[in-house]
C-alpha positions as CSV (number, residue, x, y, z in Angstrom):
1,M,8.4,15.9,8.5
2,L,5.4,17.1,6.6
3,I,1.9,15.8,6.6
4,T,-0.3,16.9,3.7
5,K,-3.1,15.6,1.6
6,A,-2.1,13.1,-1.1
7,S,-3.0,13.7,-4.7
8,I,-3.1,11.6,-7.9
9,I,0.6,12.2,-8.5
10,D,1.3,10.3,-5.2
11,V,-0.6,7.1,-6.3
12,P,2.4,4.9,-7.4
13,E,4.4,5.8,-4.2
14,L,1.3,5.3,-2.0
15,N,0.6,1.9,-3.6
16,L,4.1,0.7,-2.8
17,L,4.0,2.0,0.7
18,V,0.7,0.5,1.7
19,N,1.4,-2.9,0.2
20,S,4.9,-3.0,1.9
21,A,3.3,-2.2,5.3
22,Y,0.6,-4.9,5.1
23,R,1.7,-7.7,2.8
24,G,4.7,-9.6,1.6
25,E,8.2,-10.2,2.9
26,E,8.9,-6.4,3.4
27,S,5.9,-6.1,5.7
28,K,7.5,-8.7,8.1
29,K,10.1,-6.1,9.0
30,G,7.4,-4.2,10.9
31,W,4.7,-5.1,13.3
32,T,1.6,-4.3,11.2
33,T,2.0,-7.1,8.7
34,E,-1.1,-9.1,7.7
35,T,0.9,-11.4,5.4
36,D,0.3,-14.5,7.7
37,L,-3.5,-13.7,7.7
38,I,-4.3,-12.6,4.2
39,D,-3.0,-13.4,0.7
40,G,-2.8,-10.9,-2.1
41,I,-2.2,-7.2,-2.3
42,R,-3.8,-4.7,0.1
43,I,-4.5,-2.0,-2.6
44,D,-3.8,-1.2,-6.2
45,E,-3.3,2.0,-8.1
46,A,-6.8,1.9,-9.6
47,M,-8.4,1.8,-6.1
48,L,-6.2,4.7,-4.9
49,I,-7.2,6.8,-7.9
50,E,-10.9,5.9,-7.1
51,Y,-10.4,7.0,-3.5
52,L,-8.6,10.3,-4.4
53,S,-11.4,11.1,-6.8
54,N,-14.1,10.9,-4.0
55,E,-14.7,14.2,-2.3
56,A,-15.6,12.4,1.0
57,I,-12.2,10.8,1.1
58,S,-8.8,12.3,2.1
59,I,-5.5,10.4,2.2
60,L,-3.0,12.1,4.4
61,K,0.7,11.4,3.6
62,Y,3.7,11.7,5.9
63,T,6.7,12.9,3.9
64,N,10.3,12.8,5.2
65,E,13.1,15.3,4.6
66,E,13.9,13.6,1.2
67,N,10.3,14.1,0.1
68,V,9.6,10.3,0.3
69,I,6.2,9.2,1.6
70,T,6.9,7.1,4.6
71,G,3.3,6.9,6.0
72,C,-0.3,7.5,5.1
73,V,-3.9,7.2,6.4
74,Y,-7.2,7.0,4.6
75,L,-10.0,9.2,6.0
76,E,-13.6,9.1,4.9
77,V,-16.5,11.3,6.1
78,K,-19.4,9.0,6.9
79,G,-22.2,11.2,8.3
80,S,-21.0,12.7,11.5
81,K,-18.1,10.3,11.8
82,L,-14.7,10.1,10.2
83,Y,-13.7,6.5,9.2
84,L,-9.9,5.8,9.5
85,G,-8.4,3.0,7.4
86,M,-5.4,2.0,5.4
87,F,-3.1,3.3,8.1
88,S,0.4,2.6,6.8
89,V,3.9,3.3,8.0
90,S,7.0,2.0,6.2
91,P,8.0,-1.2,8.0
92,L,11.5,0.1,8.7
93,L,10.1,3.3,10.4
94,Q,7.4,1.7,12.6
95,G,7.8,2.7,16.2
96,K,9.5,6.0,15.4
97,G,6.5,8.4,15.8
98,V,5.3,8.5,12.2
99,G,2.0,6.7,13.1
100,R,1.4,8.9,16.1
101,A,1.9,12.0,14.0
102,L,-0.5,10.7,11.3
103,L,-3.1,9.8,13.9
104,E,-2.9,13.3,15.5
105,A,-3.3,14.9,12.0
106,A,-6.3,12.6,11.3
107,E,-7.9,13.8,14.6
108,N,-7.2,17.4,13.7
109,L,-8.8,16.9,10.3
110,A,-11.8,15.3,12.0
111,I,-12.3,18.4,14.1
112,Q,-12.0,20.7,11.0
113,L,-14.6,18.5,9.2
114,N,-16.9,18.8,12.2
115,C,-16.7,15.0,12.8
116,H,-16.6,14.3,16.5
117,T,-16.0,10.6,16.3
118,I,-13.3,8.7,14.5
119,T,-14.2,5.1,13.7
120,M,-12.1,2.2,12.4
121,T,-12.1,-1.6,12.0
122,V,-9.2,-3.8,13.2
123,I,-8.7,-7.5,12.7
124,S,-9.9,-9.0,15.9
125,T,-6.8,-11.2,16.4
126,R,-4.4,-8.2,16.1
127,A,-4.0,-7.7,19.9
128,E,-0.8,-5.6,19.6
129,L,-2.5,-3.2,17.2
130,I,-5.7,-3.0,19.2
131,N,-3.6,-2.2,22.3
132,W,-1.8,0.5,20.4
133,Y,-5.1,2.2,19.5
134,E,-6.5,1.7,23.0
135,R,-3.4,3.6,24.4
136,R,-4.4,6.4,22.1
137,G,-8.0,6.6,23.4
138,Y,-9.8,4.3,21.0
139,S,-12.1,1.7,22.4
140,F,-14.0,-1.4,21.1
141,T,-17.6,-0.5,20.5
142,G,-18.8,-4.1,20.8
143,E,-19.6,-4.3,17.1
144,I,-18.0,-7.0,15.0
145,Q,-18.0,-7.1,11.2
146,P,-17.0,-9.9,8.8
147,F,-13.9,-9.4,6.7
148,H,-14.7,-8.0,3.2
149,D,-15.2,-11.2,1.1
150,H,-15.2,-9.5,-2.3
151,G,-11.4,-10.1,-2.7
152,R,-10.6,-6.4,-3.2
153,F,-8.4,-6.3,0.0
154,G,-6.9,-9.8,-0.4
155,S,-8.0,-13.3,0.4
156,P,-8.1,-14.4,4.0
157,K,-6.1,-17.5,4.9
158,Q,-8.4,-18.2,7.8
159,P,-11.7,-16.8,9.1
160,I,-11.3,-13.1,10.0
161,E,-13.5,-10.8,11.9
162,L,-13.1,-7.0,12.3
163,I,-13.8,-5.2,15.5
164,V,-15.1,-1.6,15.3
165,M,-13.1,0.9,17.5
166,E,-14.0,4.5,18.0
167,K,-12.7,7.6,19.7
168,T,-14.7,10.7,20.5
169,I,-12.8,13.9,19.6
């Protein structure tokens, strides 16, 4: 297991991983699927390239013994906070510690970047995911945001709200 920063060369593999974790039939093999909530893809290669070209953004990748990317997390410095998103683990490997390792690496990076709070948004109806984050010290701030309606992250099949969760590091 190796967690490192992703680069442009990783874009095709990251694209496949993230979309398989969130959308489509493959995502139903894991517990993080959004396929019943949102149509469309979660990300595309152009967006990943845009992210990796931004100095405020890091994408950490979890690579297995065969050098295959099996997990990743998007991290963006926003003032004194580190925003965590696009948290993805291969549906076949969910529940095997990949997510925990990536979350720990994200928290370590936050400390290195002098960010003492990690913040994220989670779909409000995803109780199992919210509970998973709560068990790792994240809590609901009381803030609720609308789902992004620009279509860049897919089209909601129903009204969706995002709750903001945070953890002080």
